[in-house]
N, C-alpha and C positions, 0 to 999 in steps of 0.2 A: 319350455314349451310354446311353440311358435303362435302366431296371431291365428293363423287359420284353423288350428286345432281347438283354440278358446273358442272362436266363432262356431265350429261344429258341436263343442260340448253345450253351447248355450242354445244352438238351435234345435237339439235333438228334444229336449221336452215339448217343444211346440207341437210336433207332429203327435208326440205321445199323449199331451196332454189334451189335443183335441179329440182323440179317439176314445180316450178315457172319459172325456166329457159326454160324448155322442153315447156311449154306452151307459153313463149314469142316468142321461135322459130319456133311453129307451129302454130302462129296466122292467117295464112292465109288459114290453111287447111280447106276444104269445108265441110269434112264429120267429124262429132262427135257423139260419142254414148250418149245416154240418160242415165242419171243416175238412179239407182234404187230408190224406194220409201222409202228403209231402210237405204239409204247412209248416211244420217244426223245422224245416232246413232253409226257410227262408229268413230275411233279415229282421232283426229284432223290432224295429218299428212297425213292421208288418205285423208281427206277431201279438203286439201289446193288448189289442183288443180284437175279437172276432168280427167280421164284417156282419150286417142284416141283410136279410133277403127283402124285407119290406121297404119302403119310401118313407122318409121323414115328411110329417105333417109340417104345414105353415105355422102352427103354433108352436111346435119342437124347434124348428128353425129360429123361431124368434127368441124363445127362450136362450138357445145356444149362443145366439148374437149377443145378447144382453150378459150371459156370463163370461163371453170371451173380452168385452170391452168394457163393462162397467163395473166390475166386482173390485173395488177399492179399499172398502173399510175393513174387511175381516182377514188381513194379511197375516200369515202365519210366523212370519219372520220377527224376531224379537226386536225391540226398539233399539236395543244395544247394537245390533249389527250395524244400523246405521251410524250410530257416533263410533265405532271401531272403523268403519270403513272411511269416515270423514277424516279421523285423527292420522290414520295412515297414509291417506291422501294428501293431508296438509303436510304431514312430516316429510313425505318424499317430494312435494313440490317446493319445501323450502330448501332442501339439499340440492334440487334440480330445476332452478326456476326455468331454464330454457326447454326442458324436457317434461313436461307435466304428464301424469299419469292420464291415460285415456279414461272416459267415463261411461257406464252405460247410460241411456236413457231411463228416465223415471219409471216408466211404465212397467220396464222389465222385474221392478221392486213392488211396484204398487198392484200387479195384478197376480193374486194368487193362482190363479188357473194355471200359469204358466209354470209353476213348480210341479205340478202333478203330486201334491201332497196332502191330499185330505181337505177340500175345500168345505170349510164349516159354514154352512148357510142358516140364517136365523129360522128360515121357513122351509118345512118339507117339500120335497119335489116328488110330484107323481100323485096317484090317487091313494086315498086312505085305505089300509089294509087291516084285516082281522088279526088278532092276537095269533103269534105262532105257536104259543103253548095250547091253543083249542085244536090245532091239526092233529092228524094222526102221527105217529113217531117217524114212519118212513117219510112222511112229507115235510115235517120238522128237518129231518137230517138233510133232504134235498135242499130245501131252502136254506140251511146253514152253509151247505157247501157252496151254492151260489153266492151268498154273502161274503164267505171267506175268499173266495177267488176275486170278488171286488176288493175287498178289504187288502189282500196282499200287493195290490199294484196301487194302493193309496185313493182309493174311492169308498166314501161310505155304503154299507149296506142297508136293507130294510131293519134288520134286527141287530145288528152290531154297527155301532157307530163309534166315532173317533172323538174324543176330547180335546178342546183347544189346548194348545201348548204354551206354558207362560216359561219364557226364558229360555233355558237351556235343558229343561226337564226331558224326559222320554215320554212318547205320547202312550196314554191310556185308552182303553174302550169300555163302553157300556154294551152290554148284553141283555137281551130282553129278559127281563127276571121269570117270564112266564115258560121259560125254555125249559125242556126235559133236563133234569140234572145229569145224566149220563152223557148226552149230547153237550150240555154245558161244560161239563170237564175237558171233552175232548177239543171245544173251542178255545178255552182257556189256555191249552198248552199250544195251540197252534197261532195264538194272537202275538206272543213276542217276536215272531218273524215280521209280523206286520209292523209291529213296534220299531223293530231295526231298520226296516225299509224306510220308515218314516226318518229316523234320524239320519239314515245315510243320504236320503234325497236332498233333507234339509242341509247337509253338510256340504254335498257337493253344488249345489245352488249358489251356497252363500261364499264358498271359497272358489267360486270360478270367477268372482269379481277381480278386477285388475290388481286391486289395491294389495291382494294378499299373496302376490308373487308367483314365480313361476315353477318353483318346487310344488306348492300346492295346487297349482295348475295341473302339472303333472300327476300329482296324486289323485286328483280328482277325475281325471282323463281315465286313469287304470281303473278306479274305482267303478266310472260309467261302463268301462269294459265288461266287467264282473257282472255288473246289475242287467247288463243286456242278457247275458247266461240265465239270469235269475227269471226274467222276465220271459223268456223261451219257456223255461220249465213251467212256469204259471200259464202260459198259452197251450201247453202241452196237456197239462191237468185240466183245464177248460174243454179241450179236444174230447178227452176221455169223460168229461162231466156232459157233455153233450149227446156222446153215445149212450150215456145211461150206465157207463160202466164205473164211475167213480163214487165211493162212498165215503164217509167221515173217516171211517178207519184207513181207508186206502189213502187219502189225503194226507193224512197223519205220518203214514209209512213214508210216501213219496217226499213229504216235506222235511223229513228229519234230518238227512245227509245236509241240507241247505242250512239248518238253523246255526250250525257251529261256525259256517261261513259267515253267515250274516252278523253273529254274535261279535266275531272278531272284528268286521268292518265297522260296526256302530260302536265299538270300544275304541278302536282306533281314531275315528272322528269325533268322538266325544273327547278323547283325551287332547288330540289336536285343537279343539275348539276351546276347552277348559284354559289350557296353557296357552293360547292366542299364539300357537307356533307358527313361525314362518322359515323359510330357508333350511339354516342348518340345524335349527331346533327341532325343525319336523323330521329332518333326516335322523337325528340323534334318537329321538322317539321311535321311529320306524326299525331303526338298526337294533334299540335295545329290545322292543317286541320281538325280532327275528331271533336273537339269542335266547329270549325268555322261552321260546316255544320249541327249545333243542328235543324236548323228549316227544313233539307232536310233531311228526314230519308234515302231515297236510297242512298243519297252521302255520310251520314255520315256512314251507312253500309258498303259501299265500303271503306272509308278510315279506319273503324274500323277492316276490314279484312285485310288491307295491314299492319296496325300498329300491329295487333297481329302476323301476319306472320314474320314480320321484327324483333320484338322483342324476337323471340324465342333464337337465338345465343346469344344475349344479356344477357337476363336472364340466359341461362346457364351458363355464366361466372360468372353472380351474384350469382347464387347457388353455385357455387363451392367457391367463397369468403366468402360468409356469413354463409356457413355451414361447411366449412373444412379450411377456410384461406389459400386458393391456388388461385393464379391468372395464368389462361390460356388464355392469351389474344395475339394471334400471329400477329394480324393486328393492334395493339395500338387504339382500339376502347373504352375500358372499362374506367370508370370514375376514377378509382384507377390506378395509374402510379407506378411500382415498381422501385426504383433506386439502383444502384450497391454500396451498403455501407457495410463496415464490422462492426460488432457489437463489436468486440474487440477494435475499436478505441474508444469506450466510456469511458474506463480506461486510455485512453493515451491523449486525446485531449480535452482542456478544453471548446472548442467551437463547440464540434462534437454535431451534432443534430440528432442522430440516429432515435429517436424516432417520431421526426416530418419531419423527410425527406426521411425515409426509403421507406416509402408509403405516396403519396401525392394525392390530387384531382386535376385533369385537369377540369377546369371550363366548357370548351366548349364541353367537351365530356359527359357532365352529361345531361340525358333527363329531359326534362322540369316537367316531372311528377315524376320525383326521387328527385328534387332540396331539399324539405323539408326534406329528409331521407339520403341526401348525407353523413353528418358527423357520424350518425349511421353507414352507410355501413361501410364507411372507418375504424371506430375504430373497430366493429365486426370482420372484417377480421384481423385485427392488433391484437387483443386479442389472435384470435386462432392461427394466426401465430406464437406468442411468445411460446405458448405451444407447438406448432408443431416442433419449434426449438429446445426444450429441449427433444425431443425423445418420446412424448407421441402423439398418433393418436387420434385426438378429430373429432367427427361427431355429429351435432346438433341432440337430439333425436325428435325433432318436424320439420325435414325436411321434407318439401312438395314443391311439384312444383309450382314455381312462374309464374303466367300467367298474360298478360295485359289484364287490363279492364277498363272500364270508372269509375267505382267505386273503386277507389284508395283504400279505406279501406282495401280491401281484401288483397292486396300484402304488404300494411302498417303493418298489424298486422304479417305477417311471418318475415318482416324483423325486426319487434321490438321483437318477440320471440327469434329470433336468438341472437339479440343484448345481452338481458338479459341473455340467456344462457352463451355466449361468456364471458360476465362480470364476471359472476359468477364463472366460470371455471378458469379464470386468477387470479380473486381475491383469490379464495380459495387456490390455487397453491401457490401464494405466500406468504399469510398470514399463512396458515398451514403447507404446506409442506417445504416451504423454510424459514419460521419463520422471516418474515420481521420486525416485531416490535421487536424482540429479538434482532436482528442484529441492529436495529437503538439504541436500550438502550446501545448495546455494545459500539457502537461509541460514544454515550453520555457521558459514562463512561470515555473515555480518552480525547476525543476533547474538551468536555466541562467540563473539570476537575470535574466530579462527584465523583470521589474515592479520598477524600484527602489525606489518609494515602498513597496512590500509589505514589502522587507526592511528598509528603514529603520525602519518601524513594528514589525516583528517583532521585530528585534535590541534595540529600544529596549524592549520590553515583557518579552522573555525573558532579558536579559543578565544579570540578578540570580540566575534561576533557572538558567540554563547554567553559572555559574561553579561550582555544588556539584558534589561527585563524582556519578558517575552513578547509584550506588546511592542516593543521597538525594533523586534528582528523582521528582517524582510525574508520570508520563506524563499522567493526566487533567488536569492543570493545564496542561501545556504544548499539550495538546490544545485546551483552552478558549481561550488566548492565540492559539493559530493561528486558531482559528473567528473571534475577535474581530478580527485583523486582516486577515482575508479579507474581513469586512464593511466594514471601515474604510478599505481601499484600492480601487484600480483594480481588483483581481482579483474584485471582488463582481460584474463582468460577465461573468466566465467561467463558462459552463453546467457545467461539470465540476469545479468546486472542491471539491465535497464528496468528490471521490475522492481528495484529497489527505490523508496520514495523517502522523503523527510515527513515526519509528523510531530508538531508542537503539542503536547498534550496539555489538558486543563488541569491537571492536578500533578502534583510530585508522586514519586513511586510509592511512597509508604501510603499516601492517602487513596492511590488507586489500589494497592494491596489491601488495603483495609476493605476497600468497597466491595472489592470481589469476595474477599472472605466473609463477608456479611450477607451474600446472596443467599436466599431460601432461609435466613436465619431472623431472630427476633429484633436484631440491631439493624437489618438491612434498612427499612424506613427511616430511622432515626438519623442514619449516617448519609443517606441520599438527600434529606430534607435538611441536612446542617447546613448553616449560614458558610457562604464562603469565606476564607481567610482574608484580611485585608492586605497581607504582606504579599506582594507580586512577586511571581516566580521569575526566577532567572531562566535564561536559556539552557543552560546544563540541566537544571533541574525538572524542564519540560520535555526536552529533547527526547526524542525516539525515532527509530526507523517505523517504517510500514513497509508491505509488499503485495504486489498485485497478483492475485491468483485467480484463474479463470475456472469455469466449470469444465470438465467434472473433478479436477483437482481441488476445488474448494469443499469437496466433501470430507477431505482429509486434511487439508490446510484451511480450515474456516475460521472465522473470527475468533472463536473461542482459543484454538489453537495459537493464532496469530497474538492474541492479548497474552497469553503465556510467554510467548517468545519475547515479547516487547517487555514484560515484567523481568523476566531474567537478564534482557540485555540493559535495561535502565538501572537495575541493582549493580551489575557490573561497571557499567558505564560511569557511575557516581563514584564507584570505588577506584576505577582508574583517574579519574580527576583527582580526588583526593590525594592518590599517589603521586601524580604529578606536581600537586601543589606543595608536598612534603619534601619531594626531591629538590624543587626550586628552594626550599628553604636550606636544604643541605648546600646547594649550590652558593646561596648568600652566606650561610655560615662559614664557608670556605675563606670568602672574603672578609668577612668581619673578625677572622682571628688575628688580622695584622692590626686591629684597634687596640687602644691601651685596655679596654675592657676585658681582654681575654683572659687575664688571671683572676677575675671574679669567680666565685663558687656558683652563683645562680647561672652563669652563663655556660658553665660544664652541664648543670643541670637541664638547662634549656636542649642542650645538644643531645644529652641522653635520652629525654622525653622523646624528642625529634625522631631518635633512632627507635626507641620502643613503639612508637605510634607506625612509622615505615614498616617494622616487622610486622606488627600486627595487620595493616591493610595487605602487604605483600602476600603473608602466608593465607589470609583470606581468599584472596584472589587464586592463588596456587590450587587451595583446597578446592574451590568451585569449579574451576577450569579443568583440572588434571585428574583430582579426585572424585568428581560428581560427573560433570559432563561428559569428559571423553569415555570413561568406561561404561557409562549407561549409553552413550550413542553409538559405540561398537556392539553393545547387546542388541540394541534395536536394529541396527544394520543388518546383523546375523539371523534375527528373527524374521525381517522383513522377507529375506531370501526363502524362508521356508513356510511362509503365509499361504495359506491355501485359499482366502476370500478375502474381501475388503474389509469384512468385519473384524478380521485378525489384524488386518494393517491398522485400521482405526485403534483398535486395543492397544497395538505397540506402540503406536506414536503418543496415544494419550498417556500410557503408563511411563513412557519417557520422559514426556513434560512434567507429569506429576511427581515423578521421583526427583527430577531435578529441583523443582521448585519447594520440595519437603526438605531435601538435604541441604539446598543453599538457605534454609531457614525462612524462607518466604511465606510458608503456610502456618507459621506459628505468630501470631500477633504480638506475645509477651518477648519472645527472641527478637523480633522485628523490631520493637520499639526500643529494646536495648542497644540494638545493633546501629539504630539510627542517632541514637543520643553519641554513640561513641564516635560516629562520623561527624557529627556536629562539633563534637570538643576537637576533633583533630582539625576541622576548617577554621574554626575560631583561633585555634593555636597558631596555623600557618599565617593567618591575617595578623596576630600580635607580632610573630616573629618577622613577618616582612616589613611592619610598620617600624620597630625596633630597628631593624637592620639599614632601612631607608634613612634613618635619624643619625645613626653612626657614620652614614656615607656624607650626609649634609655637615655633619659636625666635623669631618675629616677635610671636607672641600672648604669649610669656613676657616680652619687653620692654615690650610694652603694658600687661600686668599689673603690671609693677614700677613703671612710671611712675604708672600709676592708684593703686598702694597707697601711694606717695609723699604724694600729694594728698589721699589719705581723711582727715577729721576726725570728732571727735566719738565717743561711746560707742556710737552708732547703727550705726557702721560695723562694730563688732566681728565680729558674725556674717558679715559679707560678707567681711571680712579670712580670718576662718578658712576660709571657703569658697574664696576665691582662693589661701590659700596650699595647700590640698589640690590643687588642680588644678595650680598650679606645680610641686609635688612630684612629681606623676604625669607632668606633660610633661616635666620633667627627667630622669626614670627613661627615659621613651620616646627623648627625643633623646641621651641618654647613649647608650642602646644602639645607635641607628642610626648615629650619629657615629663610635662605636667600629667598627661593620661597615663604614662606607664610608671612613674614615681609616686602619683597619689597614693592615699593610705599607708600599705606597708611597701609600697615600693615594687619594683619589676620584678624582684626574688619572691615576693608574696605572690604575685601574678602566676609566676612559673609553677610555684609550689601548689597553687589552687589548681592549674590546669592537670598537675601530676597526680594531685588528689583526687580529681573528678574522673580521670582517665583510669586510674588503678581500680578505683571503687566500681566503675561501670564494666570493666574488663572482668573483674573479680565476679560480678553479679551474672556477666555473660557466661563465663566458664562453669558456674556453680548451676546455673540453668541447665547448661548442655550437659553437665554430668548428670542432672535428674533425668532428663530426657533420655539421655543413653541407656541409663538403667532401668528406670521405670517402664519407659514405652518402649524398651528395646530398639531405640534409633542408635544403631551401631556405628553408623558411617559417621555420625556428628562427633564421636569420641575422638576423630583425627585432628579436629581442630584443637581439643586440649592438649594432645601431645604435640602438636606443632607450637602451639602458642607458648606452653609450658614445658619447652624442651629440655631445659636445664633445672627443672624442680622448683623455680623461682616463688610460683604461686602455690605449691602443692601444700605447704604447711598451713596457709592461710585459708585454702579450701577444705581442708580436713578440719580445722576449727568451725568453718561455717557449718559444716555437716553435723558434726557433734552438737553444736548448738539448735540446729533445726531439729534433730532428733529428741533432744531434751524438751523442747517445746511441743512437739507432737506427743510426747509420753504424758506431760502435764495436761 
């Protein structure tokens, strides 16, 4: 409802109230002019009270002035209305501090004469009159007809007076007890119409305040239109009364058809008032009433008229939302509510839920006839809003006015057309103009190690730098090496390669995964507040990639998705690092075979253990890359081609990442810890083997120097002998330290056996847990790891023994 119509609604009672008060003050005048036959066709404000032929005295004018300006103490509006108005106003101003609600001046509420609803005065107005019961029966009837005509338009009569209203009660009346019983009975039948009029008038005055919203404004305007017709009826009855042709029986006869209408209007007013309905809840109430009166055509037609009128402002908001993606809801009535969120945080906060929380549905504001379409209405505006925020103005080409009707198919079709248009516009915008699939492929190249030559070059160039503690690493140096690698590899053809960045994380991948898995759980606070470990991270443990994504692609590739990509990358990157260490050991072992210790048993055992570890790491990598990521990626890529809206794209992308994390054992803390221990054992073994190989190399060098020293002749070799002696001394000290470390306790053989035992126990534990999850939790993809690692049945017997022991413990 527009502001002008609101002002009209408020101004209408002013003229009505003045004329009613004039009539109230002049009720004892003897001479009244007869109304013309054409009076009934004039405007309602002209018919409210018949004009008088006589002039008002100075005393009457003074009384009128006092009533118009000074009546402040006996307001009929309940105190709770002021509280509700203030609450609604404060709530609105808190949400919209820059656009506060307009406020009517206090005199609108403080002067009850403006309402036109039974001014209750402590002192009677006019001269004292004799009891109506002492009059003849015909005189009693005429007096009561006169009183009832006043009461029907909200003015107290002489013998029928209104009682003050407490709270939200219906108004009651007091009839002179001396009245004849037959007349009194007819009066009591007519008085409910006056009570309904009082309820309706009170409702229209209260709900016309700005705080109650546009839907209530439109509803009160429609009710006022009906009340004009009611006042015309009362005026026509008064015309008959002035002609002397209106008896009490005729009044009852003429008023009966109106009673049903007044009862329905009063019932609606009371229900809206009690439910404190606004916006969608008001429309739901009206819609339900319309359907409840299915058997009563006149009542249904009345409710349908009110519902159509009240739904106009709501549908105006709806049209702007579904056709342009704009919310203009000054009174917080629409089902979709906008939150103050910044889209820039999508790239900063892991838990940022911009897409889900920027626009949300408020359940109690949804009209009951739009509940089935609520999600489509929400998504339609969201899609258009994203395109608008990219600087493109969009308007649905099928935009038509949406109107309320009992046949919901009419407006459902309009909403569906707008939804399909918005879905197509945003999807085409992301897929074609913003090249979403190409962006995802670019991310896959780096985060999922799709480009093999790129990673070989990169790890060769950065290996020495990443071995340093993370605090000693210079990020610009890593960035330069990354740039060099990108230019030297096949990644140079990627148009989005410049968006790839280096990121040194504050935690290792296991800690990061456990922190993410603990989100929204009981352990979240404990993990976040845990004291940081004193062991400093190396560059390899902290290293990760990051990717620059701009709006609106950040809706799909948000911080949450990038964090998942980072976890997958760090997991595989560390596996690749361990594989390189084991391969370096293999290279060292090739050289070590020339030494005299090659015949020792434990030397062969070390080679065998190295090969088992290498087999484990390579098979895990193969499983993750070729049995998890590649098939899942192809499924997602095919699904994206058939996606019909951006929510489908979000769902397919999120499902891809979730499935990859789950099948790579990154969502199960128990498997994650076992795998981490296995990797640690492999790293410690490689360090031990490298130290041993280095010691053997120094020992061989010492023997060579000794032989060369024995063959040296002449004084010219004295300087060289001195230098060689120094080298021999240093090598002897280094070798002594390593030999002591390796051969302490049970010697190097025991060390290798310890590594073998730890590795075998952890690997069996991992296979056993994978077997449990693949059978009990239906994680069938994980069983592929068991087949790969136990390809020759080497662990089968021990796994079966562990399963039997576990079942016996369960049975016990």
